[in-house]
NUDREN-227244 format. One record per residue: x, y, z of N, C-alpha, C in turn; residue in three letters. Coordinates in Angstrom, 1 decimal, always signed. Layout:
! NUDREN-227244
X / Y / Z / X / Y / Z / X / Y / Z / ALA
...
***
This chain:
! NUDREN-227244
-84.2 / -47.3 / +17.8 / -84.3 / -48.7 / +17.3 / -85.6 / -48.8 / +16.5 / MET
-85.6 / -49.5 / +15.4 / -86.8 / -49.7 / +14.6 / -87.6 / -50.9 / +15.2 / ARG
-88.8 / -50.7 / +15.3 / -89.7 / -51.7 / +15.9 / -90.2 / -52.8 / +14.9 / GLY
-90.7 / -53.9 / +15.5 / -91.2 / -55.0 / +14.6 / -92.4 / -54.8 / +13.9 / PRO
-93.3 / -53.8 / +14.2 / -94.6 / -53.6 / +13.6 / -94.6 / -52.6 / +12.5 / HIS
-93.7 / -51.6 / +12.6 / -93.6 / -50.6 / +11.6 / -92.2 / -50.3 / +11.3 / ASP
-91.7 / -50.6 / +10.1 / -90.3 / -50.5 / +9.8 / -89.7 / -49.1 / +10.0 / ARG
-90.6 / -48.1 / +10.1 / -90.1 / -46.7 / +10.3 / -90.3 / -46.2 / +11.7 / ARG
-90.7 / -47.1 / +12.6 / -91.0 / -46.7 / +14.0 / -89.7 / -46.7 / +14.8 / SER
-89.7 / -46.0 / +15.9 / -88.6 / -45.9 / +16.8 / -89.1 / -46.3 / +18.2 / VAL
-88.4 / -47.3 / +18.8 / -88.7 / -47.7 / +20.2 / -87.6 / -47.3 / +21.1 / ALA
-87.9 / -46.8 / +22.2 / -86.9 / -46.4 / +23.2 / -87.1 / -47.3 / +24.5 / LYS
-86.0 / -47.7 / +25.1 / -86.2 / -48.5 / +26.3 / -84.9 / -48.5 / +27.1 / GLY
-84.9 / -49.4 / +28.1 / -83.7 / -49.6 / +28.9 / -83.0 / -50.9 / +28.6 / LEU
-81.7 / -51.0 / +28.8 / -81.0 / -52.2 / +28.5 / -79.9 / -52.3 / +29.6 / VAL
-79.6 / -53.6 / +29.9 / -78.6 / -53.8 / +30.9 / -77.2 / -53.3 / +30.5 / GLU
-76.4 / -52.9 / +31.4 / -75.0 / -52.4 / +31.1 / -74.2 / -53.5 / +30.4 / ASP
-74.5 / -54.7 / +30.5 / -73.7 / -55.8 / +29.9 / -73.7 / -55.7 / +28.4 / ALA
-74.6 / -55.0 / +27.8 / -74.6 / -54.9 / +26.3 / -73.3 / -54.2 / +25.8 / ILE
-72.8 / -53.3 / +26.7 / -71.5 / -52.6 / +26.3 / -70.3 / -53.5 / +26.1 / LEU
-70.3 / -54.7 / +26.8 / -69.2 / -55.6 / +26.6 / -69.6 / -56.8 / +25.8 / SER
-70.8 / -56.9 / +25.3 / -71.2 / -58.0 / +24.5 / -70.4 / -58.0 / +23.2 / GLU
-69.9 / -59.2 / +22.9 / -69.0 / -59.3 / +21.7 / -69.9 / -59.5 / +20.4 / LYS
-71.0 / -60.1 / +20.5 / -71.9 / -60.4 / +19.4 / -72.6 / -59.1 / +18.9 / SER
-72.8 / -59.0 / +17.6 / -73.5 / -57.9 / +17.0 / -75.0 / -58.1 / +17.0 / ASP
-75.5 / -59.4 / +17.3 / -76.9 / -59.7 / +17.3 / -77.2 / -60.1 / +18.7 / THR
-78.2 / -59.5 / +19.3 / -78.7 / -59.8 / +20.7 / -80.2 / -59.9 / +20.7 / VAL
-80.7 / -60.6 / +21.7 / -82.1 / -60.7 / +21.9 / -82.6 / -59.8 / +23.0 / GLN
-83.6 / -59.0 / +22.7 / -84.3 / -58.2 / +23.7 / -85.5 / -59.0 / +24.1 / PHE
-85.7 / -59.3 / +25.4 / -86.8 / -60.0 / +25.9 / -88.1 / -59.3 / +25.6 / GLU
-89.1 / -60.1 / +25.2 / -90.4 / -59.6 / +24.8 / -90.4 / -58.6 / +23.6 / ARG
-89.3 / -58.6 / +22.8 / -89.2 / -57.7 / +21.7 / -88.8 / -58.5 / +20.4 / PHE
-87.7 / -59.2 / +20.5 / -87.1 / -59.9 / +19.4 / -85.6 / -59.7 / +19.3 / GLY
-85.1 / -60.1 / +18.2 / -83.6 / -60.0 / +17.9 / -83.3 / -58.7 / +17.3 / PHE
-82.2 / -58.1 / +17.6 / -81.8 / -56.8 / +17.1 / -80.3 / -56.9 / +16.7 / VAL
-79.9 / -56.1 / +15.8 / -78.5 / -56.0 / +15.4 / -78.0 / -54.7 / +16.0 / LYS
-76.9 / -54.8 / +16.8 / -76.3 / -53.6 / +17.4 / -75.5 / -52.8 / +16.4 / VAL
-75.9 / -51.6 / +16.1 / -75.3 / -50.8 / +15.1 / -74.2 / -49.9 / +15.8 / GLU
-74.5 / -49.4 / +17.0 / -73.5 / -48.4 / +17.6 / -73.7 / -48.6 / +19.1 / LYS
-72.5 / -48.6 / +19.8 / -72.5 / -48.6 / +21.3 / -71.7 / -47.5 / +21.9 / ARG
-72.3 / -46.7 / +22.7 / -71.5 / -45.8 / +23.5 / -72.1 / -45.9 / +24.9 / THR
-71.4 / -45.4 / +26.0 / -72.0 / -45.5 / +27.3 / -73.3 / -44.7 / +27.4 / PRO
-73.5 / -43.7 / +26.6 / -74.8 / -42.9 / +26.6 / -75.9 / -43.4 / +25.8 / GLU
-75.6 / -44.2 / +24.7 / -76.6 / -44.5 / +23.8 / -76.3 / -45.8 / +23.0 / LYS
-77.3 / -46.7 / +22.9 / -77.1 / -47.9 / +22.1 / -78.1 / -47.8 / +20.9 / ILE
-77.6 / -48.0 / +19.7 / -78.5 / -48.0 / +18.5 / -78.5 / -49.4 / +17.9 / VAL
-79.8 / -49.9 / +17.8 / -80.0 / -51.2 / +17.3 / -81.1 / -51.2 / +16.2 / CYS
-81.0 / -52.2 / +15.3 / -82.0 / -52.3 / +14.3 / -82.7 / -53.7 / +14.5 / VAL
-84.0 / -53.7 / +14.5 / -84.8 / -54.9 / +14.6 / -84.5 / -55.8 / +13.5 / TYR
-84.3 / -57.1 / +13.8 / -84.1 / -58.1 / +12.7 / -85.2 / -59.1 / +12.6 / THR
-85.6 / -59.7 / +13.7 / -86.8 / -60.7 / +13.7 / -87.2 / -61.1 / +15.1 / HIS
-88.3 / -61.8 / +15.2 / -88.9 / -62.2 / +16.5 / -88.1 / -63.4 / +17.0 / ASP
***
């Protein structure tokens, strides 16, 4: 996931399992900001930072 401070940075973290069934492509990560979900698999979630 690209971070809010450097457009080329990658941030790794944990997310609740509920993201796998979330219908929206845009979600909010607490204490991080809004992200667009690009890819969802049970092993990996790929998101792109959009805004605070």
